[in-house]
All heavy atoms as an XYZ file, in Angstrom:
585
protein
N     -66.677     20.414    -18.924
C     -67.827     19.526    -19.348
C     -68.634     20.477    -20.142
O     -69.180     21.455    -19.604
C     -68.468     18.959    -18.062
C     -69.584     18.188    -18.458
S     -70.258     17.284    -16.893
C     -69.848     15.700    -17.405
N     -69.071     20.025    -21.310
C     -69.986     20.876    -22.146
C     -71.456     20.934    -21.623
O     -71.862     19.978    -20.969
C     -69.932     20.149    -23.432
C     -69.537     18.831    -23.197
C     -68.755     18.802    -22.009
N     -72.089     22.002    -21.851
C     -73.407     22.290    -21.488
C     -74.381     21.326    -22.284
O     -74.385     21.607    -23.539
C     -73.891     23.724    -21.582
C     -75.111     24.030    -20.938
O     -75.863     23.234    -20.539
N     -75.530     25.280    -21.098
N     -75.126     20.439    -21.792
C     -75.924     19.718    -22.457
C     -77.162     20.309    -23.220
O     -77.692     19.868    -24.265
C     -76.551     18.542    -21.611
C     -76.422     19.298    -20.198
C     -75.300     20.216    -20.313
N     -77.536     21.520    -22.699
C     -78.781     22.164    -23.273
C     -78.120     23.233    -24.303
O     -77.115     23.883    -24.131
C     -79.534     22.903    -22.218
C     -80.298     22.087    -21.326
C     -81.165     22.946    -20.510
N     -80.362     23.784    -19.550
C     -80.894     24.450    -18.541
N     -82.172     24.386    -18.305
N     -80.061     25.051    -17.812
N     -78.900     23.414    -25.468
C     -78.455     24.411    -26.377
C     -78.616     25.792    -25.797
O     -79.516     25.983    -25.009
C     -79.383     24.114    -27.556
C     -80.593     23.429    -27.141
C     -80.036     22.582    -25.836
N     -77.949     26.709    -26.304
C     -78.075     28.087    -25.786
C     -79.340     28.630    -26.163
O     -79.810     28.403    -27.340
C     -76.897     28.917    -26.391
N     -80.035     29.407    -25.390
C     -81.380     30.021    -25.801
C     -81.123     31.030    -26.842
O     -80.161     31.797    -26.970
C     -81.787     30.638    -24.499
C     -80.661     30.689    -23.504
C     -79.647     29.746    -23.926
N     -82.192     30.907    -27.706
C     -82.291     31.851    -28.863
C     -82.874     33.179    -28.374
O     -83.533     33.219    -27.267
C     -83.048     31.325    -30.005
C     -82.231     30.152    -30.643
C     -83.075     29.589    -31.852
N     -83.191     28.070    -31.525
C     -84.180     27.439    -31.780
N     -85.224     27.945    -32.384
N     -84.163     26.161    -31.521
N     -82.703     34.282    -29.218
C     -83.269     35.520    -28.763
C     -84.845     35.440    -28.540
O     -85.357     35.995    -27.749
C     -82.889     36.624    -29.800
C     -83.553     37.879    -29.573
C     -82.863     38.937    -30.488
N     -83.681     40.119    -30.708
C     -83.624     41.151    -29.641
N     -82.831     40.950    -28.676
N     -84.324     42.276    -29.852
N     -85.425     34.699    -29.541
C     -86.939     34.679    -29.444
C     -87.377     33.381    -28.982
O     -88.069     32.520    -29.611
C     -87.461     34.825    -30.921
C     -89.064     35.166    -30.885
O     -89.589     35.288    -29.914
N     -89.595     35.074    -32.206
N     -87.072     33.074    -27.596
C     -87.454     31.832    -26.961
C     -88.445     32.036    -25.948
O     -88.597     31.381    -25.012
C     -86.256     31.181    -26.375
C     -85.532     30.279    -27.322
O     -86.104     29.881    -28.388
O     -84.435     29.757    -26.986
N     -89.414     32.957    -26.188
C     -90.489     33.256    -25.143
C     -91.469     32.170    -25.052
O     -91.672     31.440    -25.962
N     -92.141     32.188    -24.016
C     -93.186     31.171    -23.653
C     -94.465     31.946    -23.236
O     -95.207     31.585    -22.365
C     -92.790     30.224    -22.635
C     -93.701     28.929    -22.626
C     -93.704     28.023    -23.769
C     -94.507     28.707    -21.623
C     -94.530     26.915    -23.744
C     -95.178     27.488    -21.518
C     -95.207     26.566    -22.619
N     -94.770     33.122    -24.052
C     -95.837     33.997    -23.629
C     -97.141     33.283    -23.982
O     -97.193     32.250    -24.672
C     -95.777     35.244    -24.459
O     -95.950     35.031    -25.913
N     -98.232     33.966    -23.486
C     -99.573     33.446    -23.739
C     -99.924     33.422    -25.165
O    -100.586     32.543    -25.703
C    -100.609     34.288    -22.881
C    -100.769     35.640    -23.461
C    -100.112     36.855    -22.913
C    -101.550     36.122    -24.359
N    -100.429     37.870    -23.492
C    -101.396     37.576    -24.613
C    -102.499     35.545    -25.339
C    -101.926     38.380    -25.424
C    -103.178     36.404    -26.264
C    -102.855     37.718    -26.379
N     -99.298     34.522    -25.974
C     -99.568     34.584    -27.330
C     -98.918     33.276    -28.105
O     -99.552     32.690    -28.905
C     -99.064     35.821    -27.976
C     -99.392     35.921    -29.455
C    -100.601     36.130    -29.942
C     -98.292     35.693    -30.367
C    -100.840     36.159    -31.402
C     -98.564     35.834    -31.664
C     -99.780     35.976    -32.268
N     -97.730     32.923    -27.658
C     -97.057     31.806    -28.236
C     -97.829     30.608    -28.055
O     -98.114     29.703    -28.937
C     -95.571     31.685    -27.797
C     -95.063     30.368    -28.106
C     -94.603     30.160    -29.402
C     -94.942     29.233    -27.294
C     -94.085     29.020    -29.947
C     -94.423     27.973    -27.721
C     -93.978     27.860    -28.981
O     -93.445     26.794    -29.430
N     -98.236     30.331    -26.765
C     -99.031     29.226    -26.415
C    -100.315     29.074    -27.209
O    -100.701     28.006    -27.645
C     -99.280     29.166    -24.861
C     -97.988     28.912    -24.152
C     -98.179     28.685    -22.649
N     -98.974     29.811    -22.027
C     -98.460     30.699    -21.217
N     -97.106     30.640    -21.013
N     -99.182     31.709    -20.688
N    -101.057     30.217    -27.231
C    -102.285     30.279    -27.999
C    -102.063     29.867    -29.557
O    -102.769     29.167    -30.059
C    -102.924     31.613    -27.904
C    -104.195     31.815    -28.688
C    -105.350     31.221    -28.371
C    -104.160     32.498    -29.873
C    -106.559     31.360    -28.975
C    -105.250     32.744    -30.650
C    -106.424     32.160    -30.203
N    -101.027     30.645    -30.121
C    -100.814     30.315    -31.458
C    -100.305     28.982    -31.640
O    -100.709     28.278    -32.661
C     -99.595     31.399    -31.972
C     -99.272     31.099    -33.368
O    -100.186     31.290    -34.299
O     -98.131     30.985    -33.695
N     -99.582     28.374    -30.801
C     -99.120     26.919    -30.977
C    -100.358     26.100    -31.049
O    -100.517     25.331    -31.837
C     -98.200     26.581    -29.770
C     -97.990     25.069    -29.663
N     -97.110     24.392    -30.627
C     -98.545     24.153    -29.030
C     -97.160     23.162    -30.305
N     -98.095     22.932    -29.287
N    -101.249     26.160    -30.162
C    -102.433     25.254    -30.014
C    -103.361     25.542    -31.284
O    -103.794     24.393    -31.683
C    -103.178     25.615    -28.653
C    -102.378     25.051    -27.491
N    -101.994     23.770    -27.357
C    -101.984     25.688    -26.459
C    -101.367     23.704    -26.126
N    -101.294     24.931    -25.641
N    -103.502     26.712    -31.645
C    -104.375     26.852    -32.883
C    -103.676     26.351    -34.019
O    -104.358     25.463    -34.916
C    -104.615     28.468    -32.999
C    -105.210     28.703    -34.390
C    -105.474     29.004    -31.944
N    -102.458     26.586    -34.315
C    -101.744     25.983    -35.426
C    -101.637     24.547    -35.453
O    -101.814     23.767    -36.519
C    -100.341     26.641    -35.546
O    -100.385     28.115    -35.553
C     -99.634     26.213    -36.687
N    -101.414     23.987    -34.276
C    -101.293     22.497    -34.128
C    -102.761     21.916    -34.523
O    -102.810     20.919    -35.247
C    -100.887     22.176    -32.730
C    -100.688     20.666    -32.504
C     -99.462     20.130    -32.938
C    -101.703     19.743    -32.026
C     -99.145     18.740    -32.792
C    -101.477     18.482    -31.970
C    -100.176     17.977    -32.258
O     -99.893     16.638    -32.131
N    -103.848     22.535    -34.060
C    -105.125     22.015    -34.324
C    -105.328     22.126    -35.832
O    -105.960     21.101    -36.437
C    -106.181     22.743    -33.549
N    -105.049     23.269    -36.384
C    -105.243     23.393    -37.864
C    -104.429     22.307    -38.705
O    -104.904     21.778    -39.651
C    -104.878     24.712    -38.376
C    -105.936     25.804    -37.841
C    -105.412     27.189    -38.258
C    -107.329     25.598    -38.484
N    -103.240     22.128    -38.290
C    -102.421     21.165    -38.951
C    -102.908     19.690    -38.786
O    -102.843     18.797    -39.701
C    -100.915     21.143    -38.361
C     -99.954     22.133    -38.864
C     -98.719     22.090    -38.111
C     -99.771     22.026    -40.427
N    -103.593     19.452    -37.677
C    -104.213     18.163    -37.398
C    -105.494     17.917    -38.377
O    -105.622     16.837    -38.938
C    -104.678     17.981    -35.932
C    -105.241     16.758    -35.619
N    -104.565     15.609    -35.486
C    -106.470     16.296    -35.358
C    -105.222     14.665    -35.144
N    -106.502     15.022    -35.113
N    -106.122     19.037    -38.584
C    -107.371     18.895    -39.510
C    -106.948     18.993    -41.017
O    -107.406     18.239    -41.706
C    -108.371     19.978    -39.121
C    -109.519     19.925    -39.999
C    -108.733     19.819    -37.615
N    -106.167     20.065    -41.229
C    -105.942     20.326    -42.675
C    -104.421     20.060    -43.004
O    -104.197     20.395    -44.166
C    -106.275     21.806    -42.948
C    -107.724     22.182    -42.744
S    -108.166     23.771    -43.199
C    -107.232     24.661    -42.054
N    -103.731     19.653    -42.135
C    -102.316     19.431    -42.548
C    -101.903     18.233    -43.270
O    -102.891     17.389    -43.761
N    -100.699     17.877    -43.641
C    -100.335     16.671    -44.295
C    -100.526     15.517    -43.527
O    -100.717     15.528    -42.305
C     -98.748     16.920    -44.465
C     -98.353     17.742    -43.307
C     -99.534     18.661    -43.058
N    -100.631     14.329    -44.185
C    -100.743     13.062    -43.419
C     -99.530     12.787    -42.563
O     -98.519     13.499    -42.727
C    -100.823     11.987    -44.578
C    -100.212     12.643    -45.712
C    -100.412     14.095    -45.533
N     -99.650     11.736    -41.751
C     -98.410     11.480    -40.922
C     -97.298     11.242    -41.703
O     -97.225     10.432    -42.546
C     -98.759     10.219    -39.993
C     -99.903     10.530    -38.976
O     -99.965     11.577    -38.664
O    -100.487      9.595    -38.519
N     -96.212     11.826    -41.370
C     -94.888     11.753    -42.067
C     -93.920     11.127    -41.142
O     -94.315     11.051    -39.885
C     -94.387     13.076    -42.606
C     -95.377     13.803    -43.598
C     -94.938     15.181    -43.793
C     -95.523     12.979    -44.840
N     -92.783     10.907    -41.557
C     -91.669     10.490    -40.562
C     -91.362     11.654    -39.655
O     -91.683     12.790    -39.942
C     -90.481      9.965    -41.257
C     -89.829     11.093    -42.126
O     -90.393     12.109    -42.384
O     -88.753     10.658    -42.776
N     -90.795     11.333    -38.511
C     -90.499     12.472    -37.462
C     -89.705     13.507    -37.926
O     -89.993     14.746    -37.544
C     -89.701     11.779    -36.211
C     -90.692     11.150    -35.273
C     -89.888     10.841    -33.928
O     -89.024     11.611    -33.477
O     -90.169      9.794    -33.482
N     -88.775     13.435    -38.793
C     -88.044     14.495    -39.320
C     -88.707     15.413    -40.239
O     -88.355     16.619    -40.275
C     -86.710     13.874    -40.019
N     -89.832     14.984    -40.830
C     -90.614     15.860    -41.800
C     -91.853     16.273    -41.282
O     -92.616     17.086    -41.863
C     -90.713     15.142    -43.101
C     -89.283     14.960    -43.782
C     -89.441     14.075    -45.059
N     -90.493     14.675    -45.853
C     -91.309     13.872    -46.710
N     -90.950     12.508    -46.738
N     -92.234     14.417    -47.410
N     -92.454     15.688    -40.191
C     -93.788     15.854    -39.713
C     -93.870     17.313    -38.919
O     -93.155     17.401    -37.877
C     -94.233     14.780    -38.734
C     -95.674     14.870    -38.480
O     -96.467     15.694    -38.957
O     -96.288     14.072    -37.710
N     -94.562     18.270    -39.407
C     -94.578     19.564    -38.703
C     -95.152     19.419    -37.374
O     -94.754     20.185    -36.546
C     -95.524     20.488    -39.725
C     -96.210     19.485    -40.588
C     -95.361     18.265    -40.704
N     -96.143     18.510    -37.102
C     -96.879     18.430    -35.773
C     -95.772     17.972    -34.832
O     -95.639     18.436    -33.798
C     -97.961     17.591    -35.838
C     -99.120     18.148    -36.582
C    -100.300     17.198    -36.620
N     -99.816     15.978    -37.400
C    -100.463     15.543    -38.526
N    -101.457     16.155    -38.991
N    -100.019     14.397    -39.029
N     -94.968     17.075    -35.175
C     -93.962     16.499    -34.355
C     -92.798     17.585    -34.023
O     -92.432     17.747    -32.829
C     -93.171     15.192    -35.032
O     -94.222     14.241    -35.235
C     -92.182     14.794    -34.031
N     -92.502     18.413    -34.963
C     -91.531     19.418    -34.795
C     -92.162     20.452    -33.924
O     -91.452     21.003    -33.037
C     -91.127     20.074    -36.058
C     -90.401     19.043    -36.904
C     -90.182     19.578    -38.441
O     -90.656     20.677    -38.776
N     -89.420     18.801    -39.194
N     -93.367     20.823    -33.971
C     -94.112     21.783    -33.069
C     -94.059     21.294    -31.706
O     -93.942     22.143    -30.757
C     -95.531     22.086    -33.689
C     -95.493     22.861    -34.907
S     -97.220     23.380    -35.272
C     -97.676     24.481    -33.897
N     -94.509     20.030    -31.520
C     -94.357     19.390    -30.138
C     -93.069     19.588    -29.486
O     -92.880     19.958    -28.380
C     -94.795     17.927    -30.228
C     -96.224     17.667    -30.242
C     -96.413     16.107    -30.116
C     -97.916     15.754    -30.327
N     -98.065     14.447    -30.249
N     -91.984     19.199    -30.261
C     -90.656     19.313    -29.801
C     -90.282     20.682    -29.334
O     -89.703     21.031    -28.357
C     -89.530     18.799    -30.726
C     -89.629     17.134    -30.938
C     -88.622     16.806    -31.863
C     -88.706     15.336    -32.042
N     -87.743     14.767    -33.037
N     -90.565     21.693    -30.191
C     -90.318     23.112    -29.941
C     -91.066     23.639    -28.619
O     -90.600     24.344    -27.861
C     -90.557     23.946    -31.185
C     -90.403     25.422    -31.012
C     -88.869     25.869    -30.776
O     -88.088     25.037    -31.014
O     -88.665     26.925    -30.459
N     -92.341     23.274    -28.635
C     -93.139     23.582    -27.449
C     -92.582     23.100    -26.250
O     -92.466     23.747    -25.228
C     -94.543     23.127    -27.669
C     -95.582     23.483    -26.664
C     -96.159     24.795    -26.753
C     -95.874     22.701    -25.496
C     -97.072     25.149    -25.678
C     -96.681     23.109    -24.542
C     -97.380     24.294    -24.589
O     -98.251     24.791    -23.673
N     -92.239     21.809    -26.260
C     -91.696     21.209    -24.978
C     -90.278     21.754    -24.588
O     -89.911     22.029    -23.445
C     -91.466     19.723    -25.107
C     -92.775     18.954    -25.257
C     -93.681     19.137    -24.025
O     -93.092     19.203    -22.916
O     -94.938     19.233    -24.059
N     -89.500     22.150    -25.679
C     -88.222     22.816    -25.466
C     -88.359     24.172    -24.812
O     -87.778     24.464    -23.807
C     -87.402     22.989    -26.713
C     -85.978     23.563    -26.549
C     -85.409     23.760    -27.805
N     -86.025     24.940    -28.516
C     -85.838     26.175    -28.203
N     -84.936     26.571    -27.358
N     -86.377     27.199    -28.857
N     -89.358     24.964    -25.380
C     -89.550     26.226    -24.720
C     -90.156     26.196    -23.347
O     -89.801     26.950    -22.557
C     -90.501     27.029    -25.593
C     -89.943     27.672    -26.921
C     -90.761     28.435    -27.649
N     -90.298     28.925    -28.873
C     -90.649     30.144    -29.435
N     -91.653     30.911    -28.844
N     -90.110     30.468    -30.626
N     -91.015     25.226    -23.171
C     -91.687     25.040    -21.901
C     -90.545     24.774    -20.752
O     -90.557     25.265    -19.717
C     -92.716     23.879    -21.885
C     -93.390     23.696    -20.580
C     -94.590     22.689    -20.821
C     -95.263     22.411    -19.566
N     -96.417     21.426    -19.774
N     -89.710     23.773    -21.193
C     -88.623     23.487    -20.219
C     -87.745     24.680    -19.970
O     -87.246     24.773    -18.791
C     -87.840     22.263    -20.843
N     -87.423     25.414    -20.920
C     -86.583     26.620    -20.741
C     -87.258     27.572    -19.786
O     -86.723     28.147    -18.911
C     -86.307     27.183    -22.139
C     -85.335     28.460    -22.133
C     -83.964     28.174    -21.591
C     -85.250     29.003    -23.523
N     -88.570     27.725    -20.044
C     -89.423     28.621    -19.267
C     -89.466     28.310    -17.806
O     -89.178     29.017    -16.866
C     -90.795     28.761    -19.875
C     -91.758     29.518    -19.007
N     -91.644     30.934    -18.894
C     -92.761     29.258    -18.186
C     -92.570     31.394    -18.009
N     -93.263     30.344    -17.698
N     -89.593     26.977    -17.568
C     -89.603     26.420    -16.223
C     -88.233     26.490    -15.496
O     -88.172     26.908    -14.302
C     -90.071     24.967    -16.148
C     -91.593     24.866    -16.558
C     -92.083     23.484    -16.746
O     -91.168     22.519    -16.629
O     -93.298     23.300    -16.847
N     -87.154     26.335    -16.264
C     -85.923     26.457    -15.749
C     -85.561     27.958    -15.428
O     -84.992     28.256    -14.289
C     -84.823     26.006    -16.784
N     -86.001     28.890    -16.134
C     -85.844     30.276    -15.829
C     -86.562     30.771    -14.658
O     -86.108     31.390    -13.806
C     -86.343     31.156    -17.090
C     -85.348     31.090    -18.141
C     -85.968     31.977    -19.356
N     -85.030     31.907    -20.426
C     -85.317     32.356    -21.664
N     -86.494     32.650    -21.926
N     -84.280     32.228    -22.628
N     -87.898     30.178    -14.527
C     -88.595     30.297    -13.281
C     -87.992     29.769    -12.040
O     -87.963     30.449    -11.046
C     -90.040     29.681    -13.369
C     -91.020     30.595    -14.188
C     -92.376     30.012    -14.319
C     -92.852     29.037    -13.333
N     -94.223     28.565    -13.779
N     -87.530     28.658    -12.074
C     -86.828     27.899    -10.929
C     -85.555     28.771    -10.535
O     -85.228     28.874     -9.404
C     -86.421     26.469    -11.265
C     -87.571     25.622    -11.419
O     -88.676     26.042    -10.967
O     -87.465     24.468    -11.982
N     -84.757     29.265    -11.561
C     -83.647     30.049    -11.412
C     -83.932     31.421    -10.766
O     -83.266     31.893     -9.784
C     -82.833     30.383    -12.630
N     -85.015     32.016    -11.036
C     -85.648     33.189    -10.477
C     -86.002     32.983     -9.041
O     -85.781     33.810     -8.167
C     -86.688     33.813    -11.293
N     -86.727     31.849     -8.745
C     -86.958     31.529     -7.328
C     -85.869     31.264     -6.523
O     -85.757     31.608     -5.311
C     -87.952     30.225     -7.446
C     -89.303     30.547     -7.917
C     -90.149     29.369     -7.715
N     -91.418     29.466     -8.439
C     -91.824     28.584     -9.199
N     -91.346     27.392     -9.273
N     -93.076     28.822     -9.838
N     -84.804     30.647     -6.984
C     -83.528     30.377     -6.310
C     -82.777     31.583     -5.872
O     -82.190     31.593     -4.886
C     -82.655     29.422     -7.136
N     -82.955     32.646     -6.686
C     -82.200     33.858     -6.382
C     -82.934     34.585     -5.126
O     -82.298     35.376     -4.491
C     -82.275     34.878     -7.607
C     -81.354     34.467     -8.584
C     -81.422     35.564     -9.710
C     -80.493     35.154    -10.980
N     -80.602     36.081    -11.924
N     -84.231     34.311     -4.803
C     -84.876     34.959     -3.787
C     -84.276     34.551     -2.446
O     -83.731     33.865     -1.928
C     -86.324     34.731     -3.864
C     -86.988     35.302     -4.997
C     -88.489     35.127     -4.942
N     -89.106     35.291     -6.354
C     -90.317     34.956     -6.616
N     -91.089     34.511     -5.557
N     -90.688     35.241     -7.729
């Protein structure tokens, strides 16, 4: 059975710097970015998806580390 989650990339961290940068960039895109586009082209939608993906990966890694204890 294939793994439903994509393999993690090398730079898939969820550090405080990534979270800070995400929120600042997202706010700037909201104020100065392009108007609402379709989902495939909207940078805010793509940022949300990437943030949620990294957050889920981070939580899965935390759960796996707790399970090892």
